[in-house]
N, C-alpha and C positions, 0 to 999 in steps of 0.2 A: 571702443570696441563695438562691432556690430552686434545685434541681438543674436545672430546665429553663432558668432564667435563666442559670445558670452555663454550661450547654452552648451557649446562644446567644451569650454573651459570649466564650467561649473558642473556639468554632467546632468542637466535636466531642467525642466520648466520651473522648478522651485527657485532656481537662481534668478530667473527673469522677474518673478514676483518680488524677490528681495531687492533687486536693483531698482524696481519701480517705486519702492517705498521711500525713496529719497525726497520725493515731493518736487515742488516747482522751483526750488532755490537755484538749481542748474538743470535745465532740461536734458541736455546731453543726448547721447545715443544717435541712432539714425544714420550711420555710415552705410551707404549702399554697398553690397558685395555681389559676387557672382551667384548664378543660379545654384541651388543645392545639388549636391552630387546625387542625392536620392530625394525625390519629391515626397511630401507627406500627403496621404490620402485618408479620409477626406481632408482637404486643405485649401478650400477657397473661403467663402464667407463663413463656413462652419467647420470646426474641427471635431474630433471625437469627444473631447471634453464638453464642448457646447451641447452636443446632441445628448450625451448622457445626463448632463445636468437638467436639461429640459425634460427628459424622459422621467427622471426621478421626481422632480418637483411637481410635474403635472400629475403623476401617479399619487403623490401625497396630497394633492389638492391645495398646494401652497401658492399664494400670491407673491409677486405679480405674474409668475409663470402661468398660473391657471387662467388669469384674465387674458393673457396673450394667447393662450391655447383656445379660449372661447372665441376670440376674434378670428382665429384661423378657421375653426370649424363652422363658424357662421357665414363664412365667405363662400358664395356659390361655386367659385373656381376650385375649391378644395373637395368637392363632391367626387366620390369614386366613380360616379356615373358619367363624368365629363367625357364627351366624345370628341376626339381630335378631328380637325378639318385641314389636313396637310395640303399645301399648294406646291406646284413645281416652280412657280415664279411669284415673287413677292415684290410689290412696288410701294414706294413712298415718295411723295412730293407733288407739288402743284403741276398740272399739265399731264398727269398720269392717272390711270384708273387705280386709285390707291386701294389696296386690299391688306395692308400690313396690320390692321387691327386683328385680323384672324390669327396672325402669328403671335402678337404680344398677349392675346388672351389665352392661347394654348400654352405659351411659356409660363404664364402665371399659374395655370392649372397644373402643369407638370411640376413646377416648383412646390406649390402648396400641397399637392398629393404626396410628393416626395417627403416633405416635412411631416405630414401626418403619418406616413409609413415609419419614418425614423423615430418619431416620438412615441407612437402608440404601438408600432409593430403590425399594423393592419395590412395584410397582404392585398386586400381589395384596393387600397390606395396605392400600394406599391405597384400592383399590376396596372393601375390606371396611369401612373406616372411613366412607367416603362413603355406602355402602349403609345402614349403621346410622343415620347422621344423616338421610338422606333418608326412611327408613322412619318414623322418629318424627315428623319435621316434617309428613309427609302424614297422620298418624293422630292424634297427641295433641291433645286439646281441653280437658281438665279436670284440675286437681289438686285433691284434696279430702281430707277426713278430719277428725280432731279438731284441736286446736291444733297438732299435729305436722305438719299440712299446710304450716305456715310453715317448718319445718325442711326438708321435702321441696322446697319452692320455692327455698329458699336454697342448701342443699348441692348439690342436683342442678342448680340453675340455673347457678352459676358453673362447675361442672365440665363441664356440657354445652357452655357457651359456649367453654370452653377447647379442647375437642375440635374444635369447629367452626372456631375460629381457626387451628388447625394445618392444616385442610383448605381454607382460603380459596383460591380460584382453581383447585382441583382439577377436572379434567374431569368433568362430570356432577353436581357437587355443587350442590344447589339452595340457594344461600346466602340469597337473598331470602326464600324460604319458611321457612327455618330462623330467620332474623331475625324474621319475623312471629310464629312460634311463641314465641320468647323474649319478645317484647314483649307479646303478647296472653295468654299462658298463665302464664308465670313472673313477669314484672315486676309485674302487679297485686297478687299476693300479697306479693311483696317490699315493695312500697310500702305496702300496707295494714298490714303488720306494723310497719314502721319509723315510721309515722305514728300508728297506733292501738294497737299492742301488744295486740291481741286484746281490747281493752276492760279490760285489767288495769292495776294500778299500774305506773308507768313502771319501777320497779326489780324487778318481779316476775320477769321472765325473765332467765336467765343470759346472760353475755356472748356465748356462742356463738350464741344465737338471733339477736341483732343482727348479729353478724359475718358469718354465712353469708348473710344477706339483703343486707347491705352489699356483700359480695363479688359476689353475683349482680347487683346493680344496676350495680356498676362494670364487671363483665365484659360485661353486655349493652350498656352504654354504649360500650365499646371495640368490641365486635363490630359494632355498628350505627352507629359514628361519630356517636354522639349525645352532644354536649357537656353538655346539661342533666342527663342521667342520670349521667354521669361526675361532674359537680359535686355532684349530690345525695349520691353515695356518699362523696366526699372530705370534703364539709362535715360529714356525719354523723360521720366518723372524728374530725375535729378538734373538733367542738362539739355533737354529738348529745346528747340528754337520756338516752338509754338506756345500758345497760351495755356496749354494743359500742364506744362512743366511747373514745378513748385514755385519758382521765383517769378514766373510770368503770371501764374494764377493768383499769386498773392504779391502784387507789385510793390506795395508800400506797407511799412510797419509803423505803428503808432504806439510808442512805448509809454508805459505807466499812465494809462487812462483810468482814473479812479482806482489805481492800484493794480491794474491788469494790462499786460501788453496785448494789443490788438493788431490784426493783419487785414488790410483792406482787400476784398475779393475783386477779381478782375471784372465781373459782371455787375458790381454793386450800383454803378451808374445806369445800368440798363433796366433792370427790374428785380424784384425780390423773388419772384417765382423761379427764375433761372438761377439766381444766386443760391437759393436753398437747394435747388437741384444739384448745384455744384458740390454742396456739402455731401450729398448722397453719392455722387460719382467718385469724388476723391476718397470719401470714407470707405467705399467698397474696395477701391484700389488698395488702400493702406491695409485693410483687414485681410485681403487675400495674400498680400505680401507678408503680413505678420504671421499668418498660419504656415508660411514657408520659412519662417525664421528671420524675416527682414523687417526692421523697425523703421518704416517710412513715416509712421505717425510722429516720430521724434526727429525726423530728418531736418537739417538746417535749423537747429535750435527750436524744434517743434513749431515750425512755421504754419503748418495746417491747424494746429491747436489755436493759434492766435487768430487765424482767419475764422474758425468756427465760433470763437468767442465774439468776434466782431459782428458776424452775420446774426448770431442769436441775439445779441444785445439790441441791435437795430430792429429786428423783427419782434422783439418784446415791447417795442414802443419807446425805447430810450435813444438818446442822441449818441452819435459816434462821429469822430472826425473824418474828413474826406479830403484827399489830395487829388487835384486835377489829373485826370487820366487821359492820355492821348494815344492814338494808334492810327495805322494806315489801313484803308479799306480797298476792296476790289483788287483788280490786277495791277492798278497803277499806284497803289498805296496812298490814295487820296486822304488828306488829313481829316481826322475826326477827333472829338474830345467830349468827355463828360466833366462838367464843372461842379456838379452836386450829386449827392447820392439820390437814387430814385426811390420814391415811395410807392410805386406801382406794385400791386399785389403784396403789399407789406403785411406780414403776419401769416402768410400762406402756410398751411399745415401739410407737411409731407413726412412720410415715415422714414426719416433719415437720422434722427437725433439719438435714438437708443444706442446704436452702435458707437457713436462718438462719445456719448456720456459715459457709458460703461467701460470703454477703454481707458479714457483719461482719468476718470474719477475712481473706478474700482480696480482696474488692473494697475494703474500707476499711482493712485492716491494723490492726484493733483486737484487743486481747487478749481472748479469750472463753473462758477455761479451762473453765467448766462446760458451756457449749454444745458446745465442742470435745470434751470427754470424753464427753458424752452421745451425740454423733454417732459418734465412733470406737469408743467402748467398748460401746455397746448396739445401734446401729442399722446401721452401714455393713456392706455396701452396701445401699442402700434398695430395697425392692420397692414394690409398689403394691396397688391393689384386688384382693382375692383372696388376698393373701399374709399377711394379719393377721386371719383369721377370716372366717366367712361372714355374720355379722350386719352390720347397718348401720354399726357402729363401725369395721369393717374397711374401709369405703369412704368414710369422712368426708374422706379426702384422696386425691389422685391418685397421689402418690408418685413413685418413680424419680428422686429427687433426686441420687443419686450420678452417674447417667448424665448428667443435664442441668445440674447446677450445679457439679460439681467443677471446680476451677481450680488 
């Protein structure tokens, strides 16, 4: 039974917690279903319970929430004095006059100020978040550039939608205009990439390219109460032809490695920075679906869990098995292969692990030793955009998982 079906049958969230207590003997769950008849709001990366828990724990001064809050308030992007710099046209990619850092910095500021408003009730931060969102929805008309324009539409698409979801109903926020921007500026590129892959071989683009565009479609669907968009994204996760769908993103399973099943990630032979990025993109996708009653964390016998364990174990300095990975590149599907796992950027720290750890370990009560050690040993408490470098890689995830996901 799907998570949504379980909730309907049992009459509430308490049943989901009880179902999760079964542990790892049989992962189960994860059957994808149609879009909800009524969407839950807020219902992307954070639901009402997440927000209330953070609000109460920070007010009490309780760790680890307080430590997560302190990371948020120390970040310059969360200042209520942040002034937006909206652009009519945004570009990403070599050969273009790239100006997309302006957008991802403003999105980080909108999201962080929205968090500060939700947790503390500060209208100064609420006003700041609202003003950033309104400024961009009244100005932005075009996303363009090289093939990287699809990364721009995907990464900044799902992040922008999440900032807007937190401000839904806030006085003066032009939600309808913002929804129009997401549907008319971001979604067409998301859809074009997932259906055409820029005219390239279906396996040419790495998993993260699909995943960020899938996440954007899902987030726009939730923001706009659009069932077909939601279904498009979930269907791609379960059965899409590109590398972002679950069986292509995790092409090989390695059972019972020191007592734990592991899943090899599609980019593991490329480098670890992009591999860890993949944990953040798929984690965000699964969390947004979870908050709409969809258990993709558990889909296909918890295939994502096994991948996260694999990636965490290797990036903690331990050995993992590797199966030769082959794919086609370019328009002609020219043969390429990885024969060994890549050690490039091994151990890179990104704020993606809190969400994964607290779902599997605290919601579901599963043993997640490698994910747990990655989170507590290298990442906690998590920061966000602006805390992990000034280039785009430092803004590939919104972060602040300690504050919002600790349980």
